[in-house]
Backbone bond lengths (Angstrom), bond angles and torsions (degrees), N, CA, C in turn:
res aa  C-N    CA-C-N  psi(-1)  N-CA   C-N-CA  omega(-1)  CA-C   N-CA-C  phi
1 X - - - 1.469 - - 1.524 111.69 -
2 X 1.380 115.78 -39.45 1.469 118.69 178.77 1.517 111.28 -64.31
3 X 1.377 116.11 -40.60 1.465 118.73 179.38 1.516 111.21 -63.86
4 X 1.341 116.42 -38.01 1.471 119.21 178.56 1.521 110.89 -65.20
5 X 1.341 116.81 -38.79 1.466 119.59 177.94 1.523 111.01 -64.92
6 X 1.379 115.73 -43.17 1.472 118.62 178.81 1.513 111.25 -61.14
7 X 1.349 115.98 -41.13 1.471 119.45 178.49 1.517 110.91 -64.15
8 X 1.343 115.47 -39.94 1.472 118.80 179.09 1.516 111.12 -63.62
9 X 1.350 116.72 -38.42 1.471 120.00 178.98 1.521 110.20 -64.16
10 X 1.346 116.35 -43.03 1.472 119.06 178.35 1.517 111.20 -62.49
11 X 1.325 116.28 -40.94 1.469 119.26 178.90 1.514 111.07 -63.44
12 X 1.330 117.01 -40.88 1.469 119.43 -179.91 1.523 110.92 -67.38
13 X 1.344 116.55 -38.54 1.472 118.23 177.47 1.527 110.90 -64.48
14 X 1.349 114.41 -40.36 1.471 117.34 178.62 1.522 110.63 -64.23
15 X 1.344 115.90 -41.63 1.468 119.49 179.34 1.517 111.13 -62.91
16 X 1.332 116.56 -41.45 1.463 119.96 178.89 1.520 110.71 -64.22
17 X 1.349 115.82 -41.63 1.470 118.89 179.43 1.522 110.86 -62.08
18 X 1.337 116.38 -43.16 1.463 119.67 -179.95 1.530 110.88 -63.38
19 X 1.321 116.31 -39.87 1.471 119.45 179.87 1.526 111.07 -65.86
20 X 1.352 115.91 -41.12 1.462 119.05 179.66 1.534 111.00 -64.56
21 X 1.333 115.60 -41.83 1.477 118.55 177.88 1.526 110.53 -62.89
22 X 1.330 115.63 -41.62 1.465 119.18 179.97 1.517 111.37 -63.12
23 X 1.321 116.24 -44.23 1.463 119.44 -179.90 1.522 110.46 -64.05
24 X 1.347 116.58 -39.05 1.465 119.65 178.74 1.523 110.87 -62.46
25 X 1.346 115.71 -44.96 1.465 119.17 179.58 1.518 111.46 -66.16
26 X 1.328 116.07 -37.79 1.464 119.37 179.47 1.518 111.18 -64.05
27 X 1.336 115.40 -41.33 1.466 118.89 179.46 1.524 110.70 -65.51
28 X 1.337 116.27 -43.46 1.466 119.10 178.91 1.531 111.27 -60.98
29 X 1.343 114.96 -42.28 1.462 117.97 -179.44 1.519 111.23 -64.89
30 X 1.328 116.59 -39.92 1.464 119.16 -179.44 1.532 111.00 -68.86
31 X 1.330 115.93 -37.87 1.463 118.28 176.71 1.529 110.93 -63.31
32 X 1.333 115.90 -43.48 1.469 118.95 178.18 1.523 111.23 -64.83
33 X 1.328 115.89 -38.59 1.455 118.58 179.01 1.518 111.82 -64.10
34 X 1.349 115.63 -42.22 1.462 118.84 178.70 1.533 110.61 -64.81
35 X 1.335 115.54 -41.07 1.468 118.87 178.99 1.528 110.71 -63.41
36 X 1.333 115.97 -40.38 1.466 118.85 179.34 1.521 111.13 -64.64
37 X 1.345 115.68 -39.33 1.471 118.55 179.12 1.525 111.11 -61.97
38 X 1.323 115.93 -44.80 1.468 119.16 178.89 1.532 110.92 -64.34
39 X 1.333 114.91 -41.15 1.470 118.72 -179.32 1.525 110.93 -63.12
40 X 1.326 116.14 -39.14 1.470 119.76 179.18 1.525 110.82 -63.58
41 X 1.359 114.50 -43.34 1.467 117.06 179.00 1.526 110.31 -62.24
42 X 1.340 115.22 -38.98 1.464 118.45 178.76 1.529 110.78 -64.13
43 X 1.332 115.56 -41.16 1.465 118.88 179.57 1.523 111.91 -65.80
44 X 1.323 115.29 -36.24 1.467 117.79 176.34 1.533 110.65 -59.20
45 X 1.342 114.66 -45.18 1.463 118.52 -179.56 1.529 111.01 -63.57
46 X 1.335 115.88 -43.61 1.472 119.50 -179.08 1.522 110.93 -63.84
47 X 1.337 115.62 -43.33 1.472 119.26 -179.80 1.523 111.06 -61.96
48 X 1.346 114.42 -43.49 1.468 116.91 178.58 1.518 111.80 -61.39
49 X 1.336 115.22 -41.02 1.462 118.82 179.57 1.529 111.34 -65.63
50 X 1.335 116.06 -41.59 1.464 119.63 -179.23 1.526 111.95 -66.13
51 X 1.316 115.82 -38.04 1.462 118.83 177.29 1.533 111.29 -63.13
52 X 1.336 114.56 -38.06 1.470 118.72 -178.72 1.520 110.70 -70.66
53 X 1.333 116.02 -43.92 1.469 119.50 -175.85 1.534 113.28 -85.16
54 X 1.340 115.55 -12.87 1.474 120.95 179.30 1.541 111.82 57.17
55 X 1.352 114.79 44.22 1.461 118.85 178.82 1.527 112.62 -90.07
56 X 1.331 117.22 -6.85 1.459 120.47 -179.09 1.522 108.94 -128.98
57 X 1.325 115.98 162.09 1.461 120.60 178.24 1.523 109.81 -75.92
58 X 1.303 115.80 164.57 1.468 120.94 178.35 1.527 110.01 -64.16
59 X 1.307 117.36 -36.37 1.470 120.75 179.35 1.522 111.28 -62.96
60 X 1.346 116.54 -42.31 1.473 119.55 179.09 1.511 110.69 -64.76
61 X 1.328 115.44 -41.08 1.468 118.91 -179.37 1.528 110.05 -64.31
62 X 1.318 116.89 -42.35 1.465 119.99 179.54 1.526 111.22 -64.56
63 X 1.315 116.45 -38.30 1.473 120.03 178.58 1.528 111.02 -63.14
64 X 1.329 116.32 -46.03 1.469 119.72 177.69 1.520 111.25 -60.61
65 X 1.319 116.29 -39.42 1.467 119.92 -179.46 1.530 110.90 -64.80
66 X 1.332 117.32 -43.09 1.470 120.15 179.31 1.536 111.33 -63.68
67 X 1.312 116.43 -40.68 1.465 119.51 178.92 1.524 111.05 -66.95
68 X 1.301 115.81 -34.84 1.471 119.39 177.21 1.527 110.23 -63.29
69 X 1.337 117.02 -44.33 1.458 120.93 179.69 1.535 111.20 -64.88
70 X 1.329 117.03 -37.30 1.461 120.30 177.14 1.527 111.10 -63.57
71 X 1.328 115.49 -41.91 1.468 119.34 177.52 1.523 111.35 -62.43
72 X 1.318 116.96 -41.69 1.460 120.68 178.75 1.531 110.85 -60.66
73 X 1.325 116.12 -41.26 1.462 119.88 178.92 1.531 111.12 -64.52
74 X 1.333 116.66 -45.02 1.468 120.43 178.21 1.524 110.99 -61.82
75 X 1.317 116.36 -41.61 1.465 120.38 -179.36 1.526 110.87 -63.87
76 X 1.338 117.55 -39.54 1.463 120.55 178.26 1.528 111.01 -62.08
77 X 1.340 115.80 -43.89 1.469 119.64 178.32 1.526 111.11 -62.92
78 X 1.312 116.13 -41.21 1.463 120.80 -178.74 1.530 111.54 -66.35
79 X 1.315 117.24 -39.17 1.464 120.59 178.12 1.529 110.96 -66.44
80 X 1.343 117.71 -36.05 1.469 120.70 175.46 1.521 110.92 -61.66
81 X 1.334 115.92 -41.77 1.470 119.88 178.25 1.527 111.04 -62.12
82 X 1.322 116.72 -44.56 1.472 120.25 178.73 1.526 111.32 -61.30
83 X 1.337 116.38 -39.35 1.461 119.87 179.88 1.525 110.51 -63.73
84 X 1.332 116.02 -41.23 1.465 119.78 178.31 1.527 111.30 -63.89
85 X 1.329 116.60 -41.01 1.470 120.63 177.90 1.526 110.88 -60.74
86 X 1.306 116.87 -43.68 1.475 119.65 180.00 1.525 111.13 -64.40
87 X 1.340 116.97 -39.21 1.468 119.97 178.43 1.519 111.10 -62.69
88 X 1.343 116.26 -41.57 1.466 119.64 179.86 1.526 111.46 -66.05
89 X 1.321 117.08 -40.06 1.467 119.96 177.40 1.530 110.76 -63.86
90 X 1.339 116.38 -39.22 1.464 119.74 178.24 1.526 110.32 -64.70
91 X 1.341 116.63 -40.44 1.461 120.40 178.67 1.523 111.08 -64.48
92 X 1.331 116.27 -40.52 1.465 119.56 177.76 1.527 110.93 -63.21
93 X 1.317 116.83 -39.07 1.460 120.60 178.11 1.529 110.59 -61.44
94 X 1.342 117.01 -42.24 1.463 120.49 179.39 1.524 110.92 -63.47
95 X 1.346 116.67 -38.44 1.456 119.04 179.48 1.532 110.84 -67.09
96 X 1.303 117.62 -36.59 1.467 119.64 177.97 1.538 110.34 -67.81
97 X 1.336 116.85 -32.64 1.465 119.07 174.38 1.528 110.24 -64.61
98 X 1.347 116.84 -40.07 1.462 120.49 177.15 1.523 110.45 -62.44
99 X 1.337 116.58 -39.89 1.470 120.20 178.16 1.524 110.86 -62.72
100 X 1.348 117.47 -36.38 1.460 121.55 177.23 1.530 110.37 -63.94
101 X 1.352 116.85 -40.63 1.461 120.02 177.86 1.524 110.83 -63.41
102 X 1.343 116.84 -39.55 1.461 120.04 177.87 1.525 111.10 -62.09
103 X 1.314 116.11 -39.19 1.464 120.25 178.52 1.527 110.86 -62.71
104 X 1.337 116.21 -42.19 1.461 119.94 178.54 1.528 110.83 -62.85
105 X 1.349 117.11 -40.04 1.454 120.10 178.16 1.527 110.82 -65.03
106 X 1.330 116.67 -40.16 1.461 119.84 178.53 1.530 110.66 -63.21
107 X 1.328 116.27 -39.44 1.465 120.25 178.88 1.524 110.66 -62.06
108 X 1.346 116.27 -43.49 1.463 120.60 179.21 1.524 111.00 -62.23
109 X 1.339 116.31 -44.77 1.463 120.14 179.79 1.529 111.70 -63.91
110 X 1.337 116.07 -39.23 1.461 119.16 179.17 1.526 111.03 -65.20
111 X 1.333 117.41 -36.35 1.464 120.64 177.51 1.529 109.97 -64.32
112 X 1.342 115.36 -44.59 1.459 118.73 178.01 1.529 110.92 -62.80
113 X 1.332 115.65 -39.12 1.458 120.06 179.36 1.528 110.66 -64.55
114 X 1.335 116.07 -41.17 1.466 120.54 178.55 1.525 111.10 -64.47
115 X 1.353 115.56 -44.35 1.470 119.57 178.24 1.526 110.78 -60.56
116 X 1.336 115.54 -41.85 1.461 120.01 179.46 1.525 110.84 -64.44
117 X 1.326 117.12 -38.76 1.459 121.32 179.41 1.526 110.66 -65.45
118 X 1.338 115.14 -40.38 1.469 119.43 178.02 1.523 110.95 -62.36
119 X 1.338 115.20 -45.53 1.465 119.22 179.65 1.526 110.91 -63.92
120 X 1.343 115.79 -37.46 1.460 119.62 177.96 1.530 110.79 -61.83
121 X 1.340 116.15 -43.75 1.466 120.38 179.42 1.529 110.90 -61.15
122 X 1.343 115.35 -39.95 1.469 119.18 178.44 1.529 110.95 -63.62
123 X 1.355 115.84 -41.10 1.463 119.41 179.12 1.528 111.28 -65.09
124 X 1.336 116.43 -40.00 1.464 119.97 177.74 1.530 110.50 -61.67
125 X 1.344 114.82 -42.88 1.465 118.92 179.36 1.529 110.89 -62.29
126 X 1.347 115.59 -43.99 1.468 118.88 178.69 1.525 110.98 -62.94
127 X 1.344 115.63 -40.18 1.460 119.35 179.55 1.525 110.96 -62.64
128 X 1.326 116.66 -41.78 1.468 120.04 178.19 1.527 111.14 -63.24
129 X 1.335 114.93 -41.18 1.471 118.65 178.70 1.530 111.05 -62.65
130 X 1.344 115.25 -43.10 1.464 118.66 -179.88 1.524 111.19 -67.08
131 X 1.330 117.11 -37.82 1.463 119.79 177.54 1.528 111.12 -62.43
132 X 1.340 115.13 -39.21 1.467 118.61 177.97 1.530 110.62 -64.49
133 X 1.340 114.77 -40.42 1.466 118.30 178.36 1.529 110.76 -62.64
134 X 1.347 115.75 -41.48 1.468 119.46 179.16 1.525 110.62 -62.88
135 X 1.333 116.37 -43.44 1.471 119.63 178.90 1.528 111.34 -60.89
136 X 1.336 116.01 -43.00 1.470 119.65 178.66 1.524 111.19 -62.45
137 X 1.337 114.76 -39.35 1.464 118.20 180.00 1.528 111.64 -67.70
138 X 1.338 115.96 -38.15 1.466 119.08 178.68 1.533 111.41 -63.86
139 X 1.349 116.24 -39.70 1.475 119.75 176.65 1.522 110.44 -62.85
140 X 1.324 114.85 -41.60 1.469 119.61 180.00 1.528 110.89 -63.87
141 X 1.348 115.61 -36.48 1.470 119.41 178.52 1.527 110.90 -63.19
142 X 1.358 115.97 -40.42 1.459 120.66 -179.51 1.519 111.76 -66.39
143 X 1.315 117.21 -34.06 1.468 120.84 -175.87 1.526 112.80 -90.97
144 X 1.327 117.45 -18.30 1.467 120.17 -177.27 1.531 108.55 -123.94
145 X 1.302 117.03 84.75 1.458 122.57 -176.73 1.520 111.97 -65.76
146 X 1.335 116.57 -30.91 1.452 119.62 -176.12 1.524 112.50 -69.43
147 X 1.354 115.53 -17.95 1.465 118.90 179.63 1.535 110.86 -110.17
148 X 1.345 116.01 26.64 1.465 120.87 -174.76 1.529 111.54 -61.37
149 X 1.335 117.53 -42.05 1.465 119.69 -176.94 1.527 111.70 -64.51
150 X 1.355 114.56 -46.35 1.470 118.47 179.92 1.533 110.97 -64.30
151 X 1.340 116.36 -41.73 1.462 120.28 -179.88 1.531 111.26 -65.04
152 X 1.362 116.38 -37.43 1.469 119.44 -179.90 1.526 110.75 -64.76
153 X 1.336 115.91 -41.11 1.463 119.12 178.76 1.531 111.00 -64.56
154 X 1.339 115.34 -41.28 1.463 119.01 179.09 1.532 111.24 -65.36
155 X 1.355 115.83 -39.41 1.461 119.12 178.45 1.530 111.09 -63.36
156 X 1.325 116.45 -39.68 1.468 120.29 177.58 1.526 111.27 -61.56
157 X 1.350 114.57 -41.46 1.475 118.71 178.66 1.530 110.92 -64.10
158 X 1.349 116.48 -41.25 1.462 119.84 179.27 1.530 111.56 -65.24
159 X 1.340 116.25 -36.97 1.463 119.24 178.01 1.532 110.99 -64.47
160 X 1.336 115.85 -37.08 1.470 119.19 177.88 1.529 110.75 -65.09
161 X 1.357 115.21 -42.44 1.468 119.29 177.68 1.526 110.31 -62.81
162 X 1.318 115.65 -42.09 1.465 120.00 179.81 1.535 111.46 -61.99
163 X 1.337 116.21 -43.14 1.466 119.28 177.95 1.521 112.24 -62.94
164 X 1.337 115.10 -38.09 1.476 119.22 178.87 1.536 110.99 -64.54
165 X 1.336 116.49 -43.76 1.462 120.09 179.59 1.535 111.25 -65.74
166 X 1.331 116.50 -38.32 1.463 119.10 178.07 1.531 111.38 -64.57
167 X 1.340 116.26 -37.04 1.471 119.48 177.48 1.526 110.71 -64.27
168 X 1.354 116.20 -41.45 1.466 119.65 177.43 1.540 110.97 -62.52
169 X 1.331 115.79 -39.66 1.461 119.84 179.45 1.534 110.89 -63.06
170 X 1.334 117.03 -42.39 1.469 119.77 178.08 1.531 111.50 -63.21
171 X 1.337 116.07 -38.21 1.474 119.21 178.29 1.526 111.26 -63.00
172 X 1.324 116.16 -41.16 1.470 119.46 179.71 1.528 111.26 -66.53
173 X 1.330 116.82 -38.24 1.467 119.33 177.77 1.529 111.05 -64.23
174 X 1.340 116.34 -38.20 1.473 119.80 177.49 1.523 110.91 -64.68
175 X 1.350 115.99 -39.73 1.471 119.28 179.03 1.530 110.46 -65.93
176 X 1.334 117.08 -39.44 1.468 120.04 176.93 1.534 111.02 -60.43
177 X 1.324 115.94 -40.65 1.473 119.57 178.47 1.528 110.99 -62.89
178 X 1.337 115.89 -42.31 1.465 119.94 -179.89 1.529 110.86 -63.98
179 X 1.331 117.05 -42.20 1.465 119.89 178.52 1.535 110.92 -64.06
180 X 1.321 116.77 -37.30 1.466 119.38 177.57 1.519 111.89 -62.35
181 X 1.345 116.48 -39.16 1.475 119.97 177.55 1.519 110.66 -63.92
182 X 1.347 116.97 -42.00 1.470 120.11 178.97 1.529 111.09 -61.63
183 X 1.323 116.70 -39.90 1.469 119.79 179.66 1.527 110.53 -65.21
184 X 1.337 117.16 -41.32 1.466 118.99 178.07 1.526 111.91 -64.18
185 X 1.342 115.81 -35.90 1.472 118.85 176.33 1.520 111.03 -63.47
186 X 1.333 116.38 -41.53 1.467 119.82 177.76 1.527 110.90 -63.14
187 X 1.330 116.81 -37.65 1.463 119.45 178.45 1.526 110.97 -63.92
188 X 1.349 116.70 -38.88 1.467 119.02 177.65 1.523 111.43 -64.03
189 X 1.349 116.03 -40.80 1.474 119.14 178.00 1.525 110.25 -63.00
190 X 1.350 116.40 -41.07 1.466 119.65 178.78 1.527 110.87 -62.70
191 X 1.344 116.75 -38.30 1.467 119.64 177.95 1.527 110.95 -64.33
192 X 1.342 116.46 -38.41 1.466 119.43 177.51 1.518 111.05 -62.99
193 X 1.361 115.89 -42.94 1.472 119.20 177.68 1.528 110.91 -60.99
194 X 1.345 116.08 -39.14 1.460 119.13 179.94 1.524 110.59 -62.76
195 X 1.368 115.95 -42.23 1.465 119.44 179.02 1.523 111.19 -62.97
196 X 1.346 116.11 -38.54 1.465 119.05 179.17 1.525 110.94 -65.91
197 X 1.343 116.20 -39.43 1.471 119.38 178.32 1.527 110.43 -63.11
198 X 1.358 116.49 -40.92 1.467 119.14 178.68 1.529 110.89 -63.21
199 X 1.345 116.28 -37.96 1.467 119.68 177.68 1.522 111.20 -63.00
200 X 1.339 115.60 -40.52 1.471 119.79 178.05 1.528 110.19 -63.06
201 X 1.339 116.83 -39.54 1.457 119.36 -179.54 1.533 110.78 -63.87
202 X 1.354 117.04 -35.57 1.464 119.23 176.44 1.522 110.83 -63.93
203 X 1.348 115.28 -40.91 1.465 118.44 177.57 1.523 111.02 -64.37
204 X 1.329 115.73 -37.88 1.466 119.38 179.13 1.533 111.13 -64.13
205 X 1.356 116.52 -37.17 1.466 119.38 177.65 1.530 110.70 -61.73
206 X 1.354 114.65 -44.37 1.463 118.12 -179.74 1.524 111.48 -62.69
207 X 1.331 115.49 -42.60 1.466 119.01 179.32 1.527 111.42 -66.48
208 X 1.340 116.82 -33.68 1.457 120.08 177.76 1.531 110.22 -64.24
209 X 1.358 115.02 -43.04 1.470 118.17 178.41 1.528 110.74 -62.66
210 X 1.330 116.73 -41.68 1.467 119.99 178.51 1.525 110.56 -64.05
211 X 1.359 115.63 -38.93 1.464 119.15 177.91 1.519 111.61 -62.53
212 X 1.351 116.41 -37.72 1.472 119.32 177.66 1.529 111.26 -62.84
213 X 1.341 114.75 -43.14 1.474 117.33 -179.98 1.532 111.33 -64.53
214 X 1.342 115.73 -43.10 1.475 118.77 178.96 1.522 111.14 -64.09
215 X 1.328 115.80 -36.56 1.458 119.53 -179.91 1.531 110.58 -63.80
216 X 1.352 115.77 -43.32 1.463 119.09 -179.51 1.528 110.80 -63.78
217 X 1.350 115.77 -40.62 1.466 119.03 178.93 1.524 110.99 -63.75
218 X 1.349 115.57 -39.63 1.466 119.33 178.71 1.530 111.07 -65.41
219 X 1.341 115.42 -39.43 1.467 118.16 179.46 1.534 111.18 -60.45
220 X 1.355 115.43 -43.98 1.463 118.52 -179.98 1.522 111.51 -64.33
221 X 1.345 115.92 -42.64 1.466 119.08 -178.95 1.527 111.17 -65.74
222 X 1.350 115.75 -41.12 1.467 119.39 -179.81 1.529 110.76 -66.39
223 X 1.358 115.70 -37.03 1.461 118.48 178.32 1.534 111.11 -62.23
224 X 1.354 115.88 -42.31 1.469 119.21 178.74 1.526 111.17 -63.85
225 X 1.343 115.38 -40.30 1.468 118.38 179.13 1.529 111.49 -67.79
226 X 1.332 115.19 -36.32 1.457 118.71 -178.24 1.528 111.53 -64.15
227 X 1.363 116.22 -36.28 1.464 119.67 179.71 1.527 111.73 -66.26
228 X 1.357 116.62 -28.92 1.461 119.96 -178.72 1.521 112.71 -96.73
229 X 1.314 118.36 -6.93 1.470 119.42 -174.64 1.519 111.28 -138.12
230 X 1.323 118.68 50.17 1.456 121.87 -178.14 1.530 111.56 -67.28
231 X 1.345 116.01 -16.07 1.460 118.16 179.20 1.534 112.45 -67.72
232 X 1.339 116.62 -11.31 1.466 119.16 -175.53 1.525 112.79 -85.45
233 X 1.315 119.10 13.36 1.464 121.56 -176.21 1.533 112.94 -65.75
234 X 1.332 116.24 -18.91 1.468 117.23 -178.79 1.529 111.83 -67.09
235 X 1.357 115.67 -12.59 1.460 118.00 179.76 1.535 112.02 -87.59
236 X 1.312 118.13 4.65 1.473 121.73 -177.10 1.527 111.80 -61.86
237 X 1.327 117.35 -38.17 1.464 120.39 -179.83 1.525 111.23 -61.35
238 X 1.340 114.37 -41.08 1.456 117.83 179.26 1.529 110.78 -65.34
239 X 1.328 116.48 -37.60 1.463 119.74 178.04 1.530 111.12 -64.61
240 X 1.332 117.17 -37.65 1.468 120.72 178.54 1.523 111.07 -62.49
241 X 1.327 115.94 -37.33 1.466 119.57 177.43 1.531 109.91 -62.42
242 X 1.333 115.20 -43.34 1.463 119.55 179.31 1.530 111.06 -63.21
243 X 1.342 115.95 -38.80 1.466 120.09 178.26 1.527 110.85 -61.87
244 X 1.315 117.04 -41.23 1.468 120.88 179.41 1.526 110.55 -62.69
245 X 1.335 116.38 -41.26 1.462 119.70 178.39 1.527 111.02 -63.68
246 X 1.345 116.39 -40.33 1.457 119.39 178.79 1.531 111.31 -66.65
247 X 1.342 117.70 -34.84 1.472 120.88 176.86 1.525 110.31 -61.01
248 X 1.329 116.16 -40.86 1.465 120.10 178.31 1.528 110.11 -63.73
249 X 1.328 115.93 -40.26 1.467 120.40 178.56 1.529 110.77 -63.02
250 X 1.338 115.94 -40.37 1.469 120.37 179.04 1.533 110.44 -62.75
251 X 1.319 117.50 -44.08 1.466 121.16 -179.89 1.524 110.71 -60.30
252 X 1.322 116.08 -43.11 1.463 120.02 179.22 1.528 111.24 -65.32
253 X 1.330 116.01 -42.35 1.469 120.21 -179.68 1.528 111.09 -63.92
254 X 1.345 116.98 -41.42 1.470 120.55 179.37 1.522 110.97 -65.63
255 X 1.340 116.90 -37.47 1.460 120.58 177.44 1.523 110.70 -63.31
256 X 1.340 116.23 -43.89 1.465 120.46 177.96 1.526 110.89 -62.61
257 X 1.319 116.15 -41.24 1.462 120.94 179.90 1.529 111.27 -62.81
258 X 1.320 117.13 -40.78 1.468 120.89 178.29 1.522 110.86 -63.32
259 X 1.353 116.06 -38.99 1.461 120.41 177.44 1.518 110.99 -62.84
260 X 1.347 117.18 -42.54 1.471 119.93 177.15 1.524 110.97 -62.39
261 X 1.329 116.02 -41.99 1.474 119.14 -179.26 1.534 110.78 -62.12
262 X 1.332 118.19 -40.98 1.462 121.24 179.09 1.526 111.24 -62.47
263 X 1.335 116.98 -41.18 1.465 119.69 179.34 1.525 110.73 -66.05
264 X 1.320 116.59 -39.41 1.466 120.18 179.13 1.530 110.14 -64.98
265 X 1.353 117.66 -42.26 1.469 121.38 177.59 1.525 110.59 -59.59
266 X 1.341 117.42 -39.80 1.456 121.23 -179.17 1.521 111.15 -65.85
267 X 1.355 116.34 -39.24 1.467 120.69 178.22 1.527 109.81 -60.91
268 X 1.333 116.97 -45.81 1.467 121.16 -178.98 1.525 110.66 -63.69
269 X 1.338 117.49 -42.44 1.465 121.24 -179.66 1.524 110.80 -64.50
270 X 1.343 117.94 -45.50 1.465 121.74 179.56 1.516 111.06 -61.37
271 X 1.329 117.52 -38.34 1.465 121.09 179.75 1.525 110.09 -65.23
272 X 1.336 116.83 -42.11 1.459 120.51 179.10 1.523 110.79 -64.15
273 X 1.354 117.00 -43.39 1.471 120.92 177.70 1.521 110.84 -61.72
274 X 1.336 116.11 -39.64 1.457 120.83 179.89 1.525 110.75 -63.18
275 X 1.332 118.08 -40.74 1.458 121.37 179.85 1.528 110.30 -62.83
276 X 1.340 116.60 -41.49 1.469 120.46 179.29 1.521 110.67 -63.23
277 X 1.342 117.18 -43.98 1.463 121.15 -178.74 1.522 111.15 -65.10
278 X 1.344 116.89 -37.37 1.468 120.06 179.80 1.524 110.11 -66.13
279 X 1.342 117.10 -41.54 1.464 120.50 177.75 1.528 110.37 -61.21
280 X 1.337 116.25 -43.87 1.473 120.16 179.60 1.527 110.82 -64.14
281 X 1.352 116.28 -40.67 1.462 120.65 179.65 1.524 110.48 -63.43
282 X 1.327 117.23 -44.62 1.463 120.75 179.26 1.531 110.88 -62.32
283 X 1.345 116.04 -36.31 1.470 119.85 178.37 1.525 110.64 -64.33
284 X 1.333 116.50 -41.67 1.479 119.82 -179.57 1.523 111.31 -67.54
285 X 1.353 115.87 -39.27 1.473 119.24 -179.69 1.521 110.45 -65.72
286 X 1.351 115.91 -41.19 1.470 120.89 179.53 1.532 110.94 -65.65
């Protein structure tokens, strides 16, 4: 059990690391995308001004226009990637909510199982008490022959009570078995959710790699545009404002991610506690 817990901790740390890397890459990509959008708008203004003032050749103007269109295409692809990343994160959040519901169901079943175990113990105690009473009555019958008829009737009544209590005990054991099956079914569903989350993380890795490639392409394109459009530096203040807004978005996203991680940790802890309680319950029943 300790080794399984240690493995679970390593898996959760790895999952957290992957999420943090993904969020970092997503923020960088969005910042680059916003910067590219502003740069394109600046280039549009510069191109329009140059066309009006005729300070550049037609070839230079056409070159700037083609590079602007290439940047727009790259930016569109990059925004699609970001949208896909957000959808996957939203889907992962929904799955963690489902895992929380499973934990609540397991808690309810464990409470019912505990209540049933308590009632079973009470029935066993009553059965032992009744058996002792029957034994005492049988001894009394042997020593008091003159009251044999009355003692025999009382013994018959005690045997009926004993049979009734034993039937109740068997019913409780059957209910405990049924609850155990339900808990195992919930564990299988939780394992399926875990596999789905791992699949999503693989998709997130692929999208992160694609985002890195798109980011590098955008950097090269922006560098080429910057060499031909240095007059657009007056838009730097506006870009800084956009960067500040993206920083706020990153802080909010990281806070949400931490909340998801805490809920996932709680699900794993509750499952481990449930396994221990089931083992203890089976030991008591045996």
